[in-house]
C-alpha angles and dihedrals in degrees: 000000000000123000121193148138109260118200108223092183096253098041141012114236122194111219140175112209151157113190115191136146093293136098111282128239118196114202118203121193132219124261108286088021136112137206093269090074083080096058093106092043106046096062086063091058108030097087094055105026143044108246131216118178116169135178106239119233111289092023138095113336094340123110119278106217118189092249144003104095100136110119087245092059091051093047090052089054088054091047091054092043091055090049091050088053091046092242113157099177133017144165116239126216110190131185116201105303088017089056088053092050089045091050089051090048093050092045094050097038108027091164091063103050115074097182135351132215113199114196083167139012088088098132142003123250096235138020137027094340097030139103089243113050106171128128122291090262092049089047091052090048089051094049091049091054089049092049089054089053092049093049090052095052115108131201111259106232126195129195093224143017090245091056092054093046094049093051093047090050094050090052093050094044090052087063094045094256121126135122141125090286095057090046093053089047097054093043091058094042093075135100135177118241126219088259091059095252124117133242140168114281090237099088120205093241089055093046092047094051093045094049096045091051090046090058090071099043115117105199093194091070088056096046090050089065100044117110101178129087112269130207115202117206107191116184123236090262095046093050090051090057112093093205093051091050090049094052091045090053090053094046094049091049089066092060132085095214130016144142134202121213127182117205109206114249091000120161121212114262093351095068092093088061098030099050105011097161095053095039093046092048094050090050096044093049091053096046092049089062092056 
């Protein structure tokens, strides 16, 4: 597989890909992630499918423009990338933010997306189908409190790559999460700052803009435009949440064809590294039908 930074004119997107005369699968990572999160998944697909696994803008080795972190902006990047690679149809596998970007892509270009796997985009943040369902005034107060928290957050800097990797490993291990896929993920989630120190590629300014724009996204407007089959992959915790099950019921009712699959002990976003065999099998079985 090739890995290169492709200049799309308005942004450079780093992407790992192998395009052959096979159906195409586009893998989209979670916020704060990178294309290496799919290292345990891609080998399950590459014999039968062409593969495209990008770093979204502001992530991994892709460019970090000052703005443009709405899911629609990132979906447009993917549309232009697919045009650049001469891809006319593809399946999309999305994790968390990647599911949101994939959903936007499927809604705006229904002719392009053959099937969509949403391990994410299961609920809104605020409002009728959101986790927080207060009045308009209460929602604005909640947002303001969250804005303060975002403004107070500081970049974590480390004197060496090893210091960064050691701390990240300790955090994952504390939650019972560590294997070769988590290791590859964190090793490729690092950048050197102008002062010589190291920090995560997912900068605070990127994170802040993405989160604040996400607050106002209403996924029902997107699902209402989707024409392809959709597989929902809620985590154990998400499925146990009555509000999330309610929003998922509403979103799925807007689709012509959908499935819901639960992977035992799965964790949101991390499931692709945590349980790659089970997650990959679920995705591949769904894609093979469509």
